[in-house]
N, C-alpha and C positions, 0 to 999 in steps of 0.2 A: 638237627647238629643242637648237642646242648653247649648251651655257651658258658654254665658254672663249669662243666664237667671239663671244658678245655684251660679251663683257667689252672695254674700253677700255683702250689703253695707253699711260701716259703719255710722252711723251718725255723724257728727260732734258736738263741742260744742256749742252750742248759734244756733241751728237749731231746731226746734219745726217741727213734720210731723204728721200730721191729715189722719187718711185712712178712706174714707166717702165710700159706696157703687158704688156711681157712681163715684167718683175724688179722687185726691191725690193732697192734700194743702203741699206744703212745707213753713216755713216761715224763713228767718234766717237775719242777719245784713245789706243786702241791700235791701230786701223787700220781698214779697210773689208772688209765682209762683204754679198753679194748671195745670193738666193734666188730661183728661179723664183717667176710668181705663176700662182696657175689660174684661169681664166677666168672659172669660179661667183663669183669671193668679189670684191666691188668694196671697196677701201681708201682710203678717203679722212683728209684732215687737219683735224681742228676746235680750236681753240681749245687746242694742243698737248699734243694726244690722239688717237690713231688707232682709227678706229673701221672693223670692219669687218663689210660686209652683204652676205647671199647673195642671187641670182639667184631662185634657187625652194626647194621641201621634199622634192627626192628625198632618198635615203637618200645618194647619193654626193657631193650639194653640200653637207649638212647636216655631212659627213665633213669637206671640204674646206675650209668657213668653220673647225672649231675647229684645222684644221691649218695653215691658214694664221695664223692668229693665233698660235700656239705656237710656228712657226719664226722668225715677223717679232721676238714677244718674246723669242727665242733670240737672233737676231741683236745682240738691242739690250743683252741683259745680257753678249752675248759681246766686243761691241766697246767694253764701260764698266767691267767688272769681271773678266770673263774667267771660265773655266771649270778645274777643275782634278780628279783623278779619282788617287786614288794603288792601286798594287797593293801584296800585299804576297808576300815569298818565301820559303817554307816548305821546311825540307829541310838536311840536312847535307851542304854544300859548295855549296849553289844560293848564287848572288850575280848581281851585275845592276852592271853600269860605265858611263858615259855615256861616250863619246868623239865631241865634236861632236854631228854630228845623227846618230849610230849609237848602238844603245845594242847590249852583247855581255852575251849571258848565258850563266852556269853551271848547266845543270840537272838534270846526272845523264846526260846524254848524252855520247859516245864525245867529240864537238867543241864547242867553243863555238857558239852561234847568235847570227848576227848581226843585226841588225833597222835600217832605216834607216828614221827617223821622217817620218813626212808633211810637205809645208811648212806651215806655223806651230804647232806642237806643239814643244812643247820638255818635257825630262825633267831629273830630277835625282834622286840616290841619298842615302837615310836610312837607315844600316842595314841592315837587312833590307826597307825600303818603297823602291817605283818611286814618284815624283810626277810624274805628267805634268800637263802647261798649257796651256792656247791659248785661242783666244777662239772658233772653230770647234767647235762642240758634235760635232756628227756625224764631223767627223775625229779628234776627241779618244777620243768612245767607240770609234770604229771601230779606234784603235792599240790602245785598253786592252784591246780584245776580242783584236786580233790577240796580242799581249803574250802574254795569257793562256792562249791556242791552242797553246802553245808546250807547257806541262806543266801541264794542267789538274789542281785539287787531288784526290788519291785519298780515298776515304772511311772508310780506315782510319787512317794517319797523319796528314793533313792536307798531308802533303807538294806540294807542288807552286805554281803563282802563281794567288792569289785577290785578286776587290777585297776593299778595307779593311772595309768594311759588310758582306762577303758571310759568311753562316754556313754552315760545313760540316757535316752532319749524317752524324754518325762514329759506323760500324758497329764490332761486335764481331767481333773475327777469330776462328781456328779454337780456338782455346782455351772460349772461353766458352759454345761449342756442347756440346763434350765434358764438360762441368762438369755442366750440364743434364742430363744422361743419367739414368735411374733404376737402371741397370744396373749 
């Protein structure tokens, strides 16, 4: 039984939802988002809530039940509040600057890296933090993962691009190994 799929979603004021045979479209104050619909999940609007039911009890149908509810909830949150992801840039000389829809990253390579942000994702720089925001959670997460992949944090000094909430497990260097030798 899908616990997430069984929960109904409250439809906030100012949000209109159109349920089509192939997709769900959500319109709100920030814009419009669409997600493809799974054929095993039926979606109904009842008393200002969205209710999700599945056609059977097989494992893929159970998985699709919770997935459709989560994706639809992300659409509603995106068009009302939006999403935000913060990346920290750590390292001497490492920095980022935003030029329109492009981000210029200086990450210790011989040349700066230019990354074009996907449609609907905006960025701003605050000291060593790069703040990405947008209404599409999937596009925002993909952009953050791509930016992190340019210089993932290393375990010795922690230099690189990391998520703000990410904890880097630090390793001891060569000196720590020599100091523990008994001879």
